[in-house]
Structure formats: C-alpha cells, structure tokens
C-alpha positions as CSV (number, residue, x, y, z in Angstrom):
1,M,10.2,-1.4,-7.7
2,L,8.7,-2.5,-4.2
3,N,12.5,-4.1,-3.4
4,D,14.0,-1.2,-4.0
5,A,11.3,0.6,-1.9
6,C,11.6,-2.2,0.9
7,A,15.4,-1.1,1.2
8,K,15.3,2.5,0.8
9,F,12.6,3.1,3.4
10,G,13.5,-0.1,5.7
11,I,10.3,-2.0,5.8
12,F,9.9,-5.4,4.8
13,P,6.5,-6.3,4.9
14,E,5.3,-9.8,5.5
15,L,1.7,-9.7,3.6
16,D,0.3,-8.4,0.5
17,V,-3.1,-7.5,1.3
18,A,-4.6,-6.5,-1.9
19,C,-3.0,-8.9,-4.4
20,K,-4.0,-10.9,-7.5
21,T,-3.5,-14.3,-8.0
22,G,0.4,-14.9,-9.5
23,N,1.5,-11.7,-8.4
24,K,1.5,-11.8,-4.5
25,K,4.5,-9.4,-3.5
26,C,5.3,-11.0,0.1
27,N,5.0,-14.2,1.5
28,K,1.4,-13.9,2.4
29,G,-1.5,-12.3,0.9
30,F,-5.1,-11.4,0.9
31,H,-6.4,-12.0,-2.9
32,L,-8.5,-9.7,-4.8
33,D,-9.4,-12.2,-7.2
34,A,-10.4,-15.2,-4.5
35,L,-12.9,-15.2,-1.2
36,E,-10.5,-13.7,1.0
37,D,-12.0,-10.6,1.7
38,A,-9.2,-8.0,3.1
39,M,-11.7,-5.5,4.6
40,I,-12.9,-8.1,6.8
41,R,-9.4,-9.5,8.1
42,D,-6.6,-8.1,10.4
43,W,-3.8,-7.2,8.8
44,D,-1.5,-8.0,11.8
45,L,1.5,-8.0,10.2
46,D,3.4,-5.6,8.7
47,F,2.2,-5.0,5.2
48,F,2.4,-3.4,1.2
49,M,-0.6,-2.6,-0.3
50,N,-1.4,-1.7,-4.0
51,P,-5.2,-0.8,-4.1
52,P,-7.4,-1.0,-6.9
53,Y,-7.8,2.7,-8.2
54,S,-11.4,2.6,-7.7
55,Q,-11.6,1.6,-4.1
56,V,-8.0,4.1,-2.8
57,E,-10.4,5.6,-0.1
58,Q,-11.4,2.8,1.6
59,W,-8.2,0.8,1.6
60,I,-6.2,4.0,2.8
61,A,-8.8,4.1,5.8
62,K,-8.5,0.2,6.3
63,A,-4.4,0.9,6.2
64,Y,-4.3,3.8,8.6
65,Y,-6.8,1.8,11.2
66,E,-5.0,-1.5,11.1
67,H,-1.7,0.2,11.3
68,R,-2.8,1.9,14.4
69,K,-4.8,-1.2,16.1
70,H,-1.9,-3.4,15.2
71,N,1.1,-1.1,15.5
72,V,2.4,-2.3,12.2
73,N,4.6,-1.1,9.4
74,A,2.4,-0.2,6.0
75,L,3.9,0.4,2.8
76,S,1.5,1.6,0.6
77,L,1.6,2.3,-3.5
78,V,-1.1,4.7,-4.4
79,Y,-1.8,7.7,-6.6
80,S,-1.2,10.8,-5.2
81,K,-4.2,12.9,-5.1
82,T,-3.1,15.6,-2.3
83,D,-6.7,17.3,-2.8
84,T,-9.0,14.6,-1.8
85,K,-10.7,14.5,1.5
86,W,-9.4,10.8,2.2
87,W,-5.7,12.1,1.9
88,H,-6.4,15.0,4.4
89,K,-8.1,12.7,6.8
90,Y,-5.9,9.3,6.3
91,V,-2.3,10.7,5.1
92,E,-1.9,14.4,5.5
93,G,-0.1,14.9,8.7
94,K,-0.5,11.2,9.9
95,A,2.1,9.0,7.5
96,E,5.4,9.8,5.8
97,V,5.0,10.7,1.8
98,H,7.7,10.0,-1.1
99,F,6.4,11.1,-4.6
100,I,7.7,9.2,-7.2
101,E,9.5,10.6,-10.3
102,G,7.6,10.4,-13.6
103,R,4.8,7.9,-14.1
104,I,4.8,4.2,-13.2
105,K,3.9,1.1,-15.2
106,F,2.4,-1.9,-13.7
107,L,3.1,-5.4,-14.8
108,K,0.8,-7.8,-16.1
109,N,1.6,-11.8,-15.7
110,G,5.1,-10.3,-15.1
111,V,5.3,-8.3,-18.0
112,K,5.8,-4.2,-17.9
113,S,2.5,-2.7,-19.4
114,K,3.1,-0.3,-22.3
115,N,0.9,2.3,-20.9
116,S,2.0,4.3,-17.7
117,A,-0.4,4.9,-14.9
118,P,-3.1,8.0,-15.8
119,Y,-2.0,9.7,-12.3
120,P,1.0,10.1,-10.5
121,S,2.0,7.8,-7.8
122,C,3.9,7.8,-4.5
123,W,4.6,5.4,-1.2
124,I,2.9,6.1,1.7
125,I,4.2,5.4,5.0
126,Y,2.8,4.1,8.3
127,R,5.7,3.2,10.8
128,K,5.1,0.9,13.7
129,K,5.8,3.0,17.0
130,S,8.4,1.9,19.0
131,N,8.0,1.0,22.4
132,G,8.3,4.5,25.2
133,T,6.7,6.7,22.2
C-alpha cells in the first residue's frame, strides 16, 4: 500500500517516524516500542507516518510543524475524522488529502489483519516548498 502511494503521489520518504520493530517502512525509523521518542526528535528527512489512533492529534501537529520547520515532504496515513479540531487546525487548507475507498486492513507481523480499520482512512500530504515559492 505504501509503495503504491509513494509512486502515485511522487513522495519517497526516508524516515518512518512511528514504526514498530520489524515493521519499519523506510530505511530509517523512530520505533514506538523502543526508547526513540519521535516527539522530541527532528524529522528533517522526507517522512512517512502512520500514528497510533489514540494520539493522532499530537502526531499530526508534530508532522505539520516538522514539515514547515525542515521543508520536507510528509506522507501520513491517518483516519479521516474531518469534524475534529485537529483536522481543521493542521489539515484543512494546509495539506493535500486523498481519501481511501473502503476500510484498510493493517499488517501484524507481515500478516494482513482479518478485521478492517474502525474508521475510514486517508493520505495527508504536506509537500516541500521549492525555492522561490
């Protein structure tokens, strides 16, 4: 799924900021289950993010600010709750949004889950600004 999105949107992240051991999607990663707290690290490379559902607001805020601070591309897979404050503060009018048809299924230890995600999902993209724009 991620490889297809990278090709479709022309973003090839180098850093997975919210990965789990054995499930890193990029060459580099900050592990959720290790002592690598992504919230206090710089995200200064193009990054991919699929944050925990329970903390989407703080992760999307961090993604927005890191994108602006370091002028990097961000490709985020999150649930699409367009009625939330975080959506209007960090997404609406600030990012590209591409909704995913149907409910996605996550992988656990390389095996697709039998259950679908509890919410619809979308890709949120913050694009790097080119020089002169």
